[in-house]
Steps between C-alpha positions, in 0.01 A plus 500: 500500500646194671281215617493424871706201612217259572324605180817438297518148641133445418562627147786250465284215625201601288707548187661161535177332601308630202782417262554145616283342764392154572198370318182402685635175638433358847703666775590807296374854468341599168660771291355833399370520148673715239427870467187593308580651164855361492637507146458180305815301436604372164635153442705352223333284239715191578348204676633206702285201593422489871585862577368719220726789399831374360668837557507437877649150473835488680664642810465869590672723758301778665655844554463501880632855538249636244220316683602659831519848347155457343350385831661796681356749252150392603558654843758771435798316646830374362535137398790261463504136398772235512526124455322314224155396389473260207199359318513196275218438255499142370264205559488647851534861616758544777583819691823500704619759752869500594543743788281755322483811717261784427525804726327836513632796697307811593523779755256568783556787744865515393562132568579246228263206486575191294269214411680194368377166366740209440392196296657157446376178345288398203149402401373314194174501309427179313185654354539841340428678173646800318254635248381835369733690733376326819652231721248272670501178701581392853823529700502326842607706802741433783820433305674834545654651815403865548639730771370857531635760746467870565794695640452842666750682722722191489226272635401208277142376531387176328187537288239236424536366146123492459392501140838449334674165491691545176279298269349643184125553529387314190150400613331833434652552156623847606869455412555645154812484289669640194775310321728577208828319431711486816296761691173449684302668775247370749250741653180512701435870443697612808857374477680364194761226500751573217643168374804412290532157339805310625448165325 
């Protein structure tokens, strides 16, 4: 069964928002907490002063297409992702979006409906921790440009960005991770971000 067009767009927004929302900082919308009963993540035993888990130290590239497909599966649509999302774990944690486009297509009454979110820019946390499979801290909002649209019957309608501004929601300690060698994964119990170490 295919999800209706507006529902597919809401699934896209909700999946992204729960995976990476702004923390509870002034002028931003708080994120949803992780799913109850989400599996616990495992972390490597390494440790780096200032951040915690040494396994995550370095620069990582997210598999944007896999993220889009995972978000689409939540609502029964088809997902596609392009562009890049990188995370760098060092003294600071920086997330950078370079024309990252996540789109979900579904069919409603024979018509194709597409919800698409495009992200550009970066945000940095100067206070974060990686420990026991959880990432915590604070990441200020307002540093990333987000454009969301829904297209149906050739008509493109802008959507409010609402809860998602591209920042990782670190404040509620709901972002979990696993890490081994040059592979890692971030998750909040809804959508996973597969990561590959690039440096």
